[in-house]
N, C-alpha and C positions, 0 to 999 in steps of 0.2 A: 899946429894944434888941430886936432880932429873935432869936427862939429857933429853933434848928434842930430838925427832926424827929428822933426817935431812930432811925427806920428809913428815913431818906432814901434813895431809890433812886439808885444810881450808874449813869451811862451809860458803856458801854464805847466804845472808839474807833469801832467800826462804827456805833453809834447817833449819836455826835457828828458824824460825817461823813455827814449825812443825804442829801447829794446822790447818794450811791451807791444809796440806796433809791429815790430819785426816778428815777434812770436805770433801775433794775431794773423799776419800775412802768411806765415808758414802753416798755420792751422787751416786756413782757407785752401791753400794750394794742396796740402796733404789730404784734406777732405775730398777734393775733386779727384785726386790721384787714386785714393783707396776706393772711392765710389766707382770709378771706372774699372779698377782691378776686380772689385766684387762682381760687377756685371760681366766681366770677361770670364771669371771663374765659374759663374753660373750659366754660361753659354747664352747670355743675352748680349745685345749690341752695346758695346762700350764706346770708347773714343773712336772717332772716324779717322782712318788713315787711308789715303789714296796714294798708290805707288805711281806717281806721275813720271813719265809720260805713258807708261804701259796702260794704266787705268786712268780714266777721266771721271771726275765727280759728276754725278747725275743731278745734283740738287742746286745747280746754278739758278740764280734769280731770273724770272722771266723778263726783267728789264736789264739784264746783264749787258754791259757795253764791252764787246770783245774785239774781234778783228775788224779792221777798216776795209771798206770796199769802195772802189770807184765805179760809178754808174756809166752806162754807155747810151749814146743816142741810137735811134732806130737804124742809122746808116753804119753803126759799128764803131764810130769814133768816140773818144772819151767825152763825157758831158762837161768836164771842167773847162772854164773859160779863162783860166790863169789870172784870176783877179787877186790872188794872194791873200784873201780874207782869212782862210784857214790858217795859213802860216803866220799871219799877223796876230790873230787872237790866241794862238797856242801858247800857254804859259810855260811849256817845257822847250819851246823852240825846236821841235823835232821834225817839222815838215819843211821840205825843200822843193821848190818848184822852179823849173827853168822853162820859160815860155818862148814861143815862136809865132810868127804871123802865119795864119792859114789863109791862103788866097783862094782855096777851093770853096769855102763856105763863107759868103759875105755876112750872113746873120751872126756868125760866131768868128770874129776876125783873129782871135788868139786861142791857142791850144797849148797844152803842156808838152814839151819834148821830153822832160824828165820830171817825174813826180815821185818823190821818195819820202818814206816815213821811217824814222829811227825808233824802233821799238825799245831800245835800251834806255831811251830818255822819255818815252811817252808815258803819261800818267792816266790815260784812258778817261779823261774828263768829259769828252764829247763836245767841247767848245767848237771844234772844227766842223762838226756836223751842223751845229746850230748857226754858225756864221756863214755857211756856204749859201750864196744866193741862187745858185743853179742846181741845188740838190745833187751835186756831183759826188760828194763823199758821204758815206753812211757807215754805221757800225752794226755788225751782225752779232748774234749771240754766241757764235762760234769762238772758241779761244784759240789764239795763235800759238804756234809752237815756239815759245819764248826761251826756255832754258837752253843756253848754248855757251860754249867755252870761248868762242871768238866773237868779238863785237861786230866784225864785218858781216857775219851771218844774220844779224838782227835788223838789217835794213830791209824794209818792204819796198820793192821797186814798183814801177808803174805796171809792168807785166803781171806781177804777182797780185796787185790790187785789182786789176781788170779781169784776170782769169780765175778768180775765186769761185769755187763750186762747193755748195754746202753738202755735207754728208749727214745722214740722219742718225748715225750711230755715235756721234760725239757727245751730245748732251740731250737728255730727255726733258720734256717739259714737266712742269709741276703737276699737271693733271695725270700723268702716267705713273707718278711715284706712289708707293703705298703711304698710308697715313702716318706710320711710324717715322718715315724718312723726312717728312715735312716738319716734324717737331724739332729736328736738329739733334736727336739723340744718337 
């Protein structure tokens, strides 16, 4: 015998006749569609379409968390001390570090032999940057080239993370955009 809940929710007439809510949702979607179509027909800016990767959007947020970067010491070695704090705090478990003992530098006894980041699993939360005690990993505003048909090409190796060089043509800052682009139209 099935027992009823003591606080079973009751649906009112409006909720039971759900077709009215479906029609309401279609009206909202149709209004947005035809509003953008009218803007397009009158040669005003309608919906924003970026043909990625040939075109990159210029209206990224100034606090965008994009590509990961490994910082270097003045002697050219990686700043990372292989503490695995970034890999431990990562909710997606996408950072892999293999460490080795570095006898050349007694102040930093461990350094990574392999530091890899799996962009197919990364959620760009920035926890790795916040957890790093040596300020070895950072996130730039540049967006990585993520779309790929092979999962093996979405691994960021230590060489790629160390040899990152920013380019100025990828994304403009908000100050350079016209006022119309900042409104999101």
